[in-house]
C-alpha positions in Angstrom: 30.4 12.1 10.1 30.9 8.9 7.9 33.8 6.9 9.3 34.1 3.6 7.3 33.4 2.0 4.0 32.7 -1.7 3.5 32.4 -3.5 0.1 30.3 -6.7 -0.1 28.6 -8.9 -2.7 25.1 -8.3 -1.3 23.5 -5.8 1.0 19.9 -6.4 2.2 17.8 -3.7 3.8 15.1 -5.2 6.0 15.3 -8.2 8.2 11.7 -9.6 7.8 10.9 -12.9 6.3 12.0 -12.0 2.8 15.2 -10.3 3.8 16.2 -13.1 6.3 15.6 -15.7 3.7 17.9 -14.1 1.1 20.6 -13.3 3.7 20.7 -16.9 5.0 20.8 -18.5 1.5 23.3 -16.1 0.0 25.7 -16.3 3.0 25.6 -20.1 3.1 26.4 -20.2 -0.6 29.6 -18.2 0.0 28.7 -14.5 -0.7 29.7 -11.7 1.6 26.4 -10.3 3.0 25.5 -7.3 5.1 21.9 -7.1 6.5 20.5 -3.9 7.8 17.5 -3.6 10.2 16.4 -0.5 12.0 13.9 -2.2 14.2 13.2 -5.8 15.2 14.7 -8.8 13.6 12.0 -11.0 12.1 9.9 -8.0 11.0 6.2 -7.9 11.0 5.6 -11.7 10.7 7.4 -12.6 13.9 6.6 -9.6 16.0 3.3 -8.2 15.1 1.8 -10.5 12.4 1.7 -14.1 11.7 3.2 -15.5 14.9 1.2 -13.5 17.5 -2.0 -13.7 15.6 -1.8 -17.5 15.2 -1.0 -17.8 18.9 -4.0 -15.7 19.9 -6.2 -17.7 17.5 -5.0 -20.9 19.1 -5.8 -19.6 22.6 -9.3 -18.5 21.3 -9.9 -22.0 19.7 -9.2 -23.7 23.0 -11.6 -21.4 24.8 -14.3 -22.0 22.2 -13.8 -25.8 22.5 -15.3 -25.7 26.0 -18.4 -24.1 24.6 -19.1 -26.6 21.8 -21.7 -29.4 21.8 -20.6 -31.2 18.8 -20.2 -34.6 20.5 -23.2 -35.7 22.7 -22.2 -36.8 26.2 -19.7 -34.0 26.8 -21.2 -31.0 28.5 -20.4 -27.5 27.3 -19.4 -24.7 29.7 -18.2 -21.2 29.7 -14.4 -21.2 30.2 -12.6 -18.9 32.7 -10.4 -16.6 30.6 -7.4 -14.6 31.9 -6.8 -12.1 29.0 -3.5 -11.0 30.4 -2.1 -14.5 30.7 -3.1 -15.2 27.1 -1.1 -12.2 25.9 1.8 -13.9 27.9 1.2 -17.1 25.8 1.3 -14.8 22.6 4.6 -13.3 23.7 6.0 -16.7 24.6 5.3 -17.9 21.1 7.3 -14.9 19.7 10.1 -15.4 22.2 10.4 -19.1 21.3 10.8 -18.5 17.6 12.8 -15.3 17.9 16.3 -17.0 18.2 15.8 -18.4 14.6 15.6 -14.8 13.4 18.2 -13.3 15.7 21.3 -11.3 15.1 23.4 -14.1 16.8 22.1 -16.7 14.4 22.8 -14.7 11.3 26.1 -13.6 12.4 26.8 -17.3 13.0 26.0 -17.8 9.3 28.5 -15.3 8.3 26.1 -12.4 7.9 27.2 -8.9 9.2 24.2 -7.4 10.8 23.9 -3.6 11.2 21.1 -2.2 13.3 20.1 1.2 12.1 18.4 3.1 9.4 19.8 2.6 5.8 19.5 5.2 3.2 21.0 5.2 -0.4 23.5 7.9 -1.1 24.0 6.8 -4.7 23.2 4.0 -7.1 25.8 1.6 -5.5 26.0 2.4 -1.9 24.0 3.0 1.3 24.8 4.8 4.6 24.0 3.4 8.0 25.3 4.4 11.4 27.8 6.7 9.7 29.2 3.9 7.7 29.0 3.5 3.9 28.2 0.0 2.5 29.0 -0.6 -1.2 27.5 -3.7 -2.8 27.5 -5.4 -6.1 23.7 -6.1 -5.5 21.1 -4.8 -3.1 17.7 -6.2 -1.9 15.2 -3.8 -0.5 12.9 -5.7 1.9 11.5 -3.0 4.3 8.0 -4.4 4.4 4.8 -2.4 5.0 3.0 -0.7 7.8 -0.7 -0.4 8.6 -2.6 2.0 6.4 -4.8 4.4 8.3 -7.9 5.5 6.4 -9.1 9.1 6.4 -12.2 9.3 8.6 -13.6 12.4 10.2 -12.4 12.5 13.8 -10.0 9.6 13.7 -6.9 10.2 15.7 -4.0 7.9 14.9 -2.8 7.8 18.4 -6.1 6.7 19.6 -6.6 3.5 17.6 -4.9 0.2 17.5 -3.3 -1.6 14.5 -1.8 -5.0 14.2 1.3 -3.4 15.7 -0.4 -2.7 19.1 -3.3 -5.1 19.5 -1.1 -7.9 20.8 0.4 -5.8 23.5 -3.0 -5.1 24.9 -3.1 -6.7 28.4 -6.7 -5.7 29.5 -9.6 -7.0 27.5 -11.6 -4.3 25.7 -15.2 -3.8 27.0 -16.1 -3.4 23.3 -13.8 -3.8 20.4 -14.8 -2.2 17.0 -12.8 -3.5 14.1 -12.6 -1.4 10.9 -11.9 -3.6 7.9 -13.3 -6.9 6.9 -10.3 -8.5 5.3 -8.4 -11.6 6.7 -6.8 -9.7 9.7 -10.2 -8.0 10.6 -12.1 -11.3 10.6 -9.4 -13.2 12.4 -9.1 -10.8 15.1 -12.9 -10.3 15.3 -13.3 -14.1 16.0 -10.3 -14.4 18.3 -11.4 -11.6 20.5 -15.1 -12.7 20.6 -14.1 -16.2 21.6 -12.0 -14.7 24.4 -15.1 -12.9 25.8 -14.8 -9.5 24.2 -17.9 -8.0 22.6 -17.0 -7.2 18.9 -18.4 -5.2 16.1 -16.8 -5.5 12.6 -17.3 -2.7 10.0 -16.6 -3.3 6.3 -17.3 -0.8 3.5 -17.5 -3.6 0.9 -18.2 -7.2 1.7 -16.1 -9.6 4.0 -13.2 -11.3 2.4 -13.9 -9.8 -0.9 -11.1 -11.8 -2.7 -12.6 -15.1 -1.8 -15.4 -17.2 -3.3 -18.7 -15.5 -2.1 -20.4 -18.8 -1.0 -17.4 -19.8 1.1 -17.3 -16.4 2.7 -21.0 -17.0 3.6 -19.8 -19.9 5.8 -17.3 -17.7 7.6 -19.8 -14.9 8.1 -22.4 -17.3 9.4 -19.8 -18.7 11.9 -18.8 -15.2 13.1 -22.5 -14.2 13.6 -23.3 -17.3 15.4 -20.5 -16.7 17.9 -21.9 -13.2 18.4 -19.8 -10.8 16.2 -21.8 -7.9 15.0 -21.1 -7.4 11.3 -21.8 -4.2 9.4 -21.1 -4.8 5.7 -21.5 -2.2 3.0 -21.3 0.4 5.8 -19.6 3.8 5.6 -18.1 5.4 8.8 -19.5 8.9 9.1 -17.3 10.1 12.0 -15.4 8.9 15.1 -15.5 10.7 18.4 -12.7 9.4 20.8 -13.4 8.8 24.4 -11.3 7.5 27.2 -10.3 3.8 26.9 -9.8 3.7 30.7 -13.1 5.3 31.6 -16.2 3.3 30.7 -18.4 6.5 31.2 -16.6 8.2 28.2 -16.6 5.6 25.5 -15.5 6.2 21.8 -18.4 6.6 19.4 -18.3 5.4 15.8 -21.2 6.6 13.6 -21.8 4.5 10.5 -24.3 4.5 7.6 -25.6 1.2 6.4 -28.1 1.2 3.5 -29.4 4.5 4.7 -29.6 3.4 8.4 -27.4 5.2 10.9 -25.9 3.6 13.9 -23.9 5.0 16.7 -21.6 2.2 18.1 -19.8 2.8 21.4 -16.5 1.1 22.2 -13.6 1.1 24.4 -11.0 0.3 21.6 -10.8 0.5 17.9 -8.7 -1.7 15.7 -8.0 -0.5 12.2 -7.4 -3.4 9.8 -7.9 -1.6 6.4 -4.8 -2.9 4.6 -1.1 -1.9 4.4 1.1 0.6 2.8 4.8 0.0 1.8 7.6 1.4 3.9 9.7 3.4 1.4 10.1 6.7 3.4 13.6 8.2 3.7 15.3 5.3 1.8 17.0 7.7 -0.7 15.4 5.8 -3.6 15.8 8.9 -5.9 19.5 8.8 -5.2 19.5 5.1 -6.1 17.6 5.6 -9.2 14.8 3.4 -8.0 11.2 4.2 -9.1 8.4 3.9 -6.7 4.7 4.9 -6.5 2.2 5.0 -3.6 1.6 1.3 -4.1 5.3 0.5 -3.6 8.6 0.0 -5.4 8.3 -0.8 -9.0 9.7 -4.2 -10.1 9.7 -6.4 -13.1 9.0 -10.2 -13.2 12.6 -10.7 -12.1 12.0 -8.5 -9.0 14.6 -6.0 -10.4 13.9 -2.3 -9.9 14.6 0.5 -12.3 18.2 0.3 -11.1 19.2 -3.3 -12.2 21.6 -3.6 -9.3 18.8 -3.4 -6.8 16.0 -6.0 -6.1 13.0 -5.4 -4.1 10.8 -8.1 -2.5 7.9 -8.6 -0.1 5.3 -6.0 1.0 7.5 -3.1 -0.1 6.6 -3.9 -3.8 2.9 -3.6 -3.0 1.8 -7.1 -3.1 0.8 -10.0 -2.9 1.1 -9.3 0.8 1.9 -12.7 2.3 4.9 -14.0 4.2 5.1 -17.1 2.0 5.3 -14.8 -1.1 8.3 -13.0 0.4 9.9 -16.5 1.0 9.2 -17.5 -2.5 10.5 -14.3 -4.0 13.8 -14.7 -1.9 14.4 -17.9 -3.8 14.0 -16.1 -7.2 16.6 -13.6 -6.1 19.1 -16.4 -4.9 18.8 -18.1 -8.3 19.8 -14.8 -10.0 22.4 -13.5 -7.6 24.2 -16.7 -6.7 23.5 -19.0 -9.7 23.2 -16.4 -12.5 19.9 -17.9 -13.5 18.8 -14.7 -15.2 15.6 -16.2 -16.6 14.3 -16.8 -13.0 11.1 -14.9 -12.5 7.9 -14.9 -10.4 4.9 -16.9 -11.3 1.8 -16.4 -9.1 -0.5 -18.8 -10.9 -0.3 -21.3 -8.1 -0.2 -18.7 -5.2 -2.3 -19.9 -2.2 -3.7 -17.8 0.7 -5.4 -18.8 3.8 -7.8 -16.9 6.3 -7.2 -18.6 9.7 -10.7 -18.3 11.0 -12.6 -21.4 12.4 -13.5 -22.7 9.9 -10.5 -21.8 7.8 -10.8 -20.4 4.4 -8.1 -21.3 1.7 -7.7 -20.6 -2.0 -5.3 -21.1 -4.8 -5.3 -20.1 -8.4 -8.3 -18.4 -10.1 -11.6 -17.7 -8.3 -14.8 -18.5 -10.3 -15.2 -14.8 -11.1 -11.6 -14.4 -12.4 -12.0 -17.6 -14.4 -15.1 -16.5 -16.1 -13.4 -13.2 -16.9 -10.7 -15.2 -18.8 -12.5 -18.1 -20.1 -16.1 -17.1 -20.2 -18.6 -20.1 -19.7 -15.8 -22.4 -20.9 -15.1 -23.6 -17.4 -16.4 -26.5 -15.3 -17.0 -26.4 -11.6 -17.1 -29.4 -9.2 -17.7 -29.5 -5.4 -17.6 -32.0 -2.5 -19.1 -31.3 0.8 -17.6 -31.9 4.3 -21.1 -33.3 5.1 -20.4 -36.1 2.8 -16.9 -36.9 4.3 -16.9 -39.7 6.7 -14.1 -38.2 8.9 -16.0 -34.9 9.2 -19.1 -36.8 10.2 -17.2 -38.6 12.8 -15.9 -35.4 14.3 -19.2 -33.7 14.2 -18.2 -31.2 11.4 -21.3 -30.0 9.5 -20.1 -27.2 7.3 -17.5 -26.9 4.5 -16.6 -27.9 1.1 -14.0 -28.0 -1.6 -14.7 -26.2 -4.9 -12.5 -26.8 -8.0 -12.6 -24.7 -11.2 -11.2 -26.3 -14.3 -11.2 -26.1 -18.2 -13.6 -28.5 -20.0 -10.6 -30.6 -20.6 -9.8 -30.9 -16.9 -6.9 -28.4 -16.5 -7.2 -27.0 -12.9 -7.5 -23.3 -12.8 -8.3 -22.8 -9.1 -9.5 -24.3 -5.9 -11.1 -23.1 -2.7 -11.6 -24.9 0.6 -13.7 -23.9 3.6 -13.7 -26.0 6.6 -11.4 -27.3 9.3 -7.7 -27.6 8.2 -8.5 -25.8 4.8 -4.9 -24.3 4.9 -3.5 -27.8 4.9 -6.0 -29.2 2.4 -5.2 -26.4 -0.1 -1.6 -27.6 -0.5 -2.3 -30.5 -2.8 -4.3 -28.3 -5.2 -1.4 -25.8 -5.2 0.8 -28.6 -6.2 -1.6 -29.7 -9.0 -1.8 -26.1 -10.4 2.0 -25.6 -10.1 2.6 -28.7 -12.1 -0.1 -27.9 -14.7 -1.9 -31.2 -13.7 -5.4 -32.1 -14.8 -8.0 -33.2 -12.5 -7.7 -36.9 -13.5 -4.4 -37.0 -11.6 -6.2 -36.1 -8.3 -8.9 -38.6 -9.0 -6.3 -41.4 -9.3 -4.7 -40.6 -5.9 -5.0 -43.3 -3.2 -6.3 -41.2 -0.2 -6.1 -42.7 3.2 -9.4 -43.4 4.9 -10.9 -41.8 6.9 -9.4 -38.4 6.5 -10.6 -34.9 5.7 -8.0 -34.9 2.7 -10.3 -37.5 1.0 -12.6 -34.7 0.2 -10.1 -33.6 -2.7 -10.2 -37.0 -4.2 -14.0 -37.2 -4.1 -14.3 -33.7 -5.7 -12.1 -34.9 -8.5 -14.1 -38.1 -8.8 -17.2 -36.0 -9.1 -15.8 -34.5 -12.3 -16.3 -37.8 -14.0 -19.6 -38.8 -12.5 -21.9 -37.4 -15.3 -19.9 -39.1 -18.1 -19.0 -42.3 -16.2 -22.6 -43.2 -15.4 -24.2 -41.8 -18.6 -26.3 -43.9 -20.9 -23.5 -44.0 -23.4 -21.2 -45.7 -20.8 -23.9 -48.1 -19.8 -24.4 -49.2 -23.4 -20.6 -49.7 -23.7 -20.6 -51.8 -20.5 -23.5 -54.0 -21.7 -21.8 -54.6 -25.1 -18.5 -55.5 -23.2 -20.3 -57.9 -21.0 -21.3 -60.0 -24.0 -17.6 -60.5 -25.1 -15.7 -63.6 -23.9 -13.7 -63.0 -20.6 
């Protein structure tokens, strides 16, 4: 029985990265705010996504460093790995960050936090824990969950997703990963470096949204480290065994270019994408339109009920934590400052795959640029092999690739190599500001740094014209003039 009613300026459903950002900003700017979360504060990013995955990748990178022979004079060796203690390290990272996303911190900011399931009862109110919350504005930020594909024999309770993989304390005897997107390739490399045999199955190609030649670098790195990769492969069936009994393994039968393979494993990780969490929110009562892809929003992140916004994964994409944070700022501008023209612009949206080497991108890929501009684009590159800092550190592979219009307006950039996620930031700024490549060419870059690769790529843009016969004739003519 409903017992109480509260009226507030803003009610946020979901305490993931997007919901938390809106709640913190709105409360500190003076609005009365209610934040509702039915599970864990911090959402997927803190508990089952970004934080634990990067902690696991860090452990795997430390393990791999023992095996490397990049620098002569340092002997490589196989490290001793305690899988259970590594998972303790992962949990410790979560625990250290958790207070920043905690109920206590947000209540200290003036947010009223309700822990329970929220459901709209009409266009202006939700019910949670037998309490009605009425608000001038709502933000739905309920995120997404792992999408499980339909495969003959697959039993949902017999496979792992990103929500369970970090809780696994015993190393799999063989891990099969279904899905060759960022999560799949990151987890493949991390587990292989931690001593786990890994097979990766992808129905298309690895990292299909990235530049193919840069994906080649990642694929080669994974294969060199021992990951078995099956691309353009279709899973025919799965026969589940007993994860605790090595004599009854799980079998995954695949077809790749007409060849059938029967792969045996102790564990399966499903990493085939995500689906929005919109179940039992009472969206019909709220007048909010949604599809299987998520809640429908306009460029201002408003739903079909203009009192209600939706942000983050629940809208169907782009599925990045930093996008949810960016979208939170768009909402704050509208709700708190009445800047009704504020809307999203993804032209300078970066993304990173945190393998080793890393792969980062911003703006248009070459394929997308050709769709929009045809052959009226120009591409320049600079290799890590020609970067002095990379040479000093024994880095042999990687490059930056920049796509621009013939007049030099930057359309997109991709970096593969160490610290690619850091190196892409400067190109994100350039695209966001509408800068031309000449601005990068004029940057004074510290030497020796990996970041110098961006300036070198920009400089390569001018090489054909700068050292042309026409320019040489001009220089010869100028040399005859009095100083």
